[in-house]
N, C-alpha and C positions, 0 to 999 in steps of 0.2 A: 504494500500500500504506500502511496506517496504521501508527502507531508500534508497535513490537514489545514485547510483555510476556512475560517468561519467568518461570516459577515452578519452584522445586525445593525438596525437603525438606532441612532442615538440622537440626543437633542440637537447636536451641531452638525449632523450629517450621517455618515456611515462609518462604522468601526470594523476593520478587518483584524482578526486575531490569528497569528501564525502559530502552528504547532511546533513539535520538536523536529530537529534536523539541522543540517549545515545551512549557512546563509545562501549558498549557491542553489541548493534545492528549494529552500523557502522562497527565494527571490523569483525563481522560475515558476513555482507553483502559484505565487501571487499574480504574476503577469498572465499566466494561463487562465486564472480565474477572471481577471479583468476582461480578457478577450472573449471568454465564454459569455459574459454578461454585458458585453459592450453597449448594446442599445439601451439597456436599463441604467447603466452606470454613467453614461455620457452626461456631463454637466454636474456630476455629484461632487460633494466635498468629502474627502476621505481622511480618516485617521487610521494609522497602522500600529498595532501592538506587536512589537518584535521580541518581546520577552527578554531573555538574557543575552541576546545577540550583541556583540561588541562591533559597532559599525563606525567607519571613518567617514570623513567628508565626501570622499570619492564614491562610497557606497550609497549614501543618502542622496547625494547630488545626482547620481545616475538614476536612482529610483524615482526621484521627483521629476526628472526629465522624461523618463519612460511613461510615468503616469500622466504627465501633461500632454504627451503625444497622443494619448487616448482620450483627450478632452475631459480629464478628471483633475481636480485640484487636490494635491496632497498638502494638508494644512497642519497635521500633527503626527508625531511619532512618539508612541508610548513605550518606555523601556525600563527594565530593572537595572540596566547597566549605566553607571554614572558617566562613562565615556560616551556612550551613545546619546544620552540626554544632553551632554554638553555640546556634542557635535550638532545635534538637531537645533539647539538654541542658537548656535553660531550661524546656522543656515537660515535663521528666521522662522523656524518651525515651532509650533506649540508643542509642549511635552506633557500636557494634561488635557483632559476633557472636562466639559462643564459639569459641575456637581450642584445639586439643589442647595440653596442658601439655608443656613440654620433657621429652623422655625417655619420654613416655607411649607406650602401644602404638599409639595412633592416629598418632603422628609417625614411628614406625619404618617403614622400607621393607618392603613386603610382597612375597612371591614372585610372580613373573609367572604369570598364569593364561592358558591358552588360551581365547579367547572370540571370538565373532563379533560382539560389540557394538562398533560403530564410534564414534569420537569424534564428539560432536554429537548422538547419540541421547538422547532424554529419556524419563523414566518418572515416573509419579505414584504415590505411596504412600498407601493408604487404610487406616486402622486402625479399622475399625468394620464392623458388619453392615449390609448394604444391604437395606432392607426394601421391600415392595411399593410401587410408585409412584416409587421412586428411579431416576433415570437419570443415568449418568455417561458423558460423551464426552470423549475426549482423543486428541490426534494421535499421541502416542508409546505407550509400554508402560504397562500398568496392573497394579499389584500390590495385592492386597487381603488383609489379615489379618483374617479374619472370614468370615461366610457371605454368600452372595448369594441372597436368598429369592425364591420365585416372585413374579413381578410386578415385580422389579427388573431393570434393563437396563444393560449396559456395552457401549460402542462404543469400540474402540481402533484406532489406526492400526497398532500393533505387536502384541506378545504380550499375553496376559491370564493372570495367575498368581493363583490363589485359594488362600490358605492357610486352607481351610475347606470348607464344603459349597457347591457350585454348583447352585442350583435354578432360577435365573432365566434370562434371555436374554442371550447374549453374542455379540459380533461382533468378531473379531480380524482384523487386516489389512483394515480397513474401506476403505482407500484403494487396495485392489487388491494388497496384499502377500501373495502366496500362500505365502510361507515362514513366516508367523506361526503361532503355536501357542496353544493354550489348555490350561492345567494346573490341576488342582484335587485336593485331598485326597479329595474325594467328587464325582465328575463325573456329575451327573444333571440337566443343564440342561433347561429348558422348550424352548429352541431354541438351537442352537449354529451359528454361521456363521463361516467363514474365507474372506476375500476374497469371491468371488461364490458360494460353495458353502454349502448349508444342510444340517444334519443334525438330526434329532429324537432325543432320548435314548431308547434301548431300555429295556425293563423290566429292572431290576437283578436279577442272580442272585448270591446269596452276599453275603459281607461287603464293604462299600465299601473301596476301596483307591485310593491316588493314581494318577491317570491323566493322560495327555497326549493331546490331540487335534491332528491335523495333516492337511494335504492330502497324499494319495499317489495318484498316477495319476488326479488329478481328482476324488477322492472323499475325504470326511472320514472318517478312521479314528481310533479311540481305543485306546490300549494302556497297559500298566502303565508308570508314570512312574519312571524310574531316573535321578535327578539326576547320578549318577556318569558316565553316558555321554551325557547330553543337553548340547547346546550351543545355548542359547536365543538 
């Protein structure tokens, strides 16, 4: 198995955390990941957690150049190495990410919620309209604030949630998870697939309303989406 690269959304953009391995391996794994998610990441602000890697100015300068060539901004490098931290600061990079202010709402404990989300499950957050020709594939859940136009495609290992109009093609539970669901404010996909089952969108009758599609008795069904009673 190659070095692991994890990505998640943070307050200031996206955070990529690198796993164990030599810098050459991790460096290449990071670039490969950026290339695989090129359309989604274009224009993003990126922080990279390099762990204990000891990096010099040439290493970080090259990384910033390569990230910039992919139309991504490298704004922070997080490290446990004092040498790497000093190098990043010399290059004008931040070495910390935003934390909640003491006493702020984000710091206060929140009431426990009933949820079926297990520790370790990951999701990717997309804040844009996906246009024709755009394809997004992710092993976890996918959340989109925007429309998914005809000709666009989303493939997710988990759930797909669209805060907008779904007109393109979606495949939830792509790795065989038949408990996955697809939700949208306007559910009219070109094709909708959950695990190994496929459904075509019927002609709409009446005003669009939020709907959720799931597998029931081996068939894809869609019904009105009531967040108060759903456990995604």
